[in-house]
C-alpha positions as CSV (number, residue, x, y, z in Angstrom):
1,M,30.8,96.7,-117.6
2,G,33.5,94.5,-119.2
3,Q,35.0,91.1,-119.3
4,F,38.4,89.7,-118.3
5,L,39.9,87.2,-120.8
6,K,42.5,84.6,-119.8
7,V,44.1,82.6,-122.6
8,D,46.4,79.7,-122.0
9,L,48.3,78.5,-125.2
10,W,50.6,75.5,-125.5
11,D,51.8,72.9,-127.9
12,T,50.6,69.3,-127.6
13,D,52.6,66.2,-127.8
14,L,51.3,65.7,-131.3
15,G,52.8,69.0,-132.5
16,E,49.4,70.7,-132.5
17,Q,48.6,73.9,-130.6
18,M,45.9,74.2,-128.0
19,A,44.1,77.3,-126.5
20,V,41.9,77.3,-123.4
21,C,40.0,80.6,-123.0
22,T,38.2,81.7,-119.8
23,S,36.2,84.9,-119.4
24,W,34.6,86.5,-116.4
25,P,33.0,89.8,-115.6
26,T,35.1,92.7,-114.4
27,Q,32.4,93.7,-111.9
28,E,31.8,91.7,-108.7
29,F,28.4,90.4,-107.9
30,V,27.3,89.9,-111.5
31,V,24.4,87.4,-111.4
32,W,23.9,87.1,-115.2
33,E,26.3,88.2,-117.9
34,W,24.0,87.6,-120.8
35,G,26.6,85.6,-122.8
36,A,29.2,88.4,-122.8
37,G,31.9,85.9,-122.0
38,N,31.0,83.7,-125.0
39,I,31.1,86.8,-127.2
40,V,34.5,87.8,-126.0
41,I,35.9,84.3,-126.4
42,S,34.4,83.9,-129.9
43,H,35.8,87.2,-131.0
44,F,39.2,86.3,-129.7
45,I,39.2,82.9,-131.5
46,D,38.1,84.6,-134.8
47,K,41.0,87.1,-134.5
48,L,43.4,84.3,-133.6
49,G,42.4,82.4,-136.7
50,E,43.2,85.5,-138.8
51,V,46.8,85.7,-137.6
52,T,47.7,82.0,-137.4
53,P,47.9,79.4,-140.1
């Protein structure tokens, strides 16, 4: 099983950058994903912080 990850990035009017992350299971009919989406998003945000100032 896996997770899809959608990331929307844009600049705000204040010159800041904003990211909105959404994650959902790759398999249909998943009743409970046991926090896998949160893990994927947290890992992505950690890696993003490593490559951006």
